[in-house]
C-alpha positions, 0 to 999 in steps of 0.5 A: 500500500502506497503511503503519502505525506499529509502535504502531498497535494498542497498547492500555493496558487489561487487557481490551478490549470487542468495541466497543473493538477495532472502534473501534481498528481503524476509527480506526487502520487506513489505507485503501489508495488504489489504485482500479481500474475494473471492468465493472458485471457484476463490481462485486458485492461491491466497495467503491465508490471514489467517490460516484455522482451520478444522471446522469438521473432515475429514471424518466427520463420520466413513465409509466404504472404499470399497463395501462389508459387515460390521461386528463386529470384535468380530465375525470375523472368526478365524480358518475357513470361516463362514457364516453370515446372511445378515440383512440390506443394507447401501448405500452412503448417507444413514444410517443404521436404527438399530445397527448390530446384533451379528453374522450378516453382513450388506451389505455396499457400499463405503462411507456409514457410518458404522452401530452402533456396526460394525467396520470391512468390508470385500471386496465383492471380498473376499466373496461369498454367499451360497445357503441360501443367507448368506455371507461366510466370510474368516478367517484372516481379521484384526479388523478395515480393510477397514474402514475409521475412522472419522477424519482419514484424518484431525482432527477437530480444527487443522490448515489445511492451513497456511496463506501465502500459494499460494492456489492450486486446491487441497487446494481448494478441502480441503476448499470445503470439510470443507463446505466453500464457500469463503475464505480470501486472500491477494488482488492481487499485482498491478504491472505496467510494461513498456519497454524503448527505442526508438528502440522498438515498440509494436507488431501491430505498424509500425516498422522502419528498425532499430527498434524491436518489444517489446517482453520482456514486453509481456513475463513479463506480462504473467509471472506476470499473472501466479503469480496472479498479477493485471498487468497494461501495461504502454507500451513503455516509450521513452528515455526522463529523465524528462518525464520518471521521471514524469511518474514513480512518477504518477504510483508509488502511485497506484501500489505495484511494478514497473517493467521495462525491458531494459534501466537501466544500466550504459551506456550513452544511458540508460536514465531510470537510471537517470530518476529513480534517479530523481524520487527516489533512485536506486541501481544496483545489480551485481548478480553472475548469467548467463545469467544476468547482473546488475539488478536495484532495486529502490524505488519511492515514497515508491514503489519498482522498478525492472529493468531487463536486455533487453536480453530476456533470461536474463530477464526471468532468473532474473525475476525468481530470483528477481521479483518472490520472490518480488511478493511473499514477497509483497503478504505475501506469504511464499518464495517457494524454487525452487527444481531442478529435478535430471536428467542426463546431455547429454552435456559437459559444462565449467563455472566459479567458484563462479557464478550460471549459467542456461543452456537452455535444452530439456529433452529426455528419454534415452535408459535405461529409464533415463531422459537426459538433452540436451543443446540448441546448441547455446549460447546467451541471446538474442535468444528467440528460446532458450526459445521456443525450450527447456523444462527448465533450468539446474541449475549449482551451484556456486561450479561447474566448468564443466559438463560431459555427464552422470553427474547428474545435477539439472533441473528446468522445465519452468512450475514450473518457470512461475507459482511460 
């Protein structure tokens, strides 16, 4: 379990940028050290614990890239087509019984190893057979055509995958091509999630007229699950300073991260702030981001705590820019910069300079084929429908003050935000 100092998240400035926040997290959060071995079929989404060097070349032997006829390059026709006797047939998974003879061709299929002496393959679509059963090969083919040399993809011994990578299906395929059946990964980050407030009840419980069903907690748990975390649901903690402080101390020792939504601000009814300060230390970050507001960063018994805003859209956006990099840092993963896709704005918008803003938008295909982003028609960080009925977020940087229709903007799809 990584242990952090109480002043780990201290920040002296009045307002920090999103990039500053991510930089502080990446530099000051200590990665967990525990490693576990998992079967390859369970490796997707896990963080690679050690570099993987290629134990064999890929492909492991020189083979044909097509169905056709293998020949020696010194026999290639130059001025006109030529007929070659066909001796032998090599299917994928078998090897030629003998070397190719000068002036001869061998029938070969995709993936089959090249016979000794042959280094070029004619595609079967480019040749014909004459009455004597010889294959007629056209002139002009270059030496080495349609052949995949051993190690063409990956040479033996090179670093194929680096520690800190979040494994994807294609990475799993590469490990399987090496013949591996298991891999060392960082153990899952253990995150305890809870909501706060007497105004909340869990879905399925009886709701009083002045209460709301808790939606943020379930959203955050789903996003953590997509990041590969082991999530503990602590439910809703009521507004009692002493009970909150005691509960936080109890779970801190068995988790790598504590995550709360709502109740951590400067209001007189935001009791979690006082409870966290009683159990550990707390810093309220003022981030130059919209939607969003101060995010609580703290340490309880060496375990980091993050308090997100209570409004669902603000909670979603700050999760992406605070919780996601924290989880990656704890797992020892490389920070994966979110790269917006360029699209065309189909809306007008005004914003303050010096603040990064995220506009909820839907994509559509314009008449000229270009992708356009349409802004959700209503504002408000409490509108869950604005997340449900849109495709992602238009990112407007700190230096932008206005957007006009036709302007190129950056778009972050939800599919890339929730999964890391």
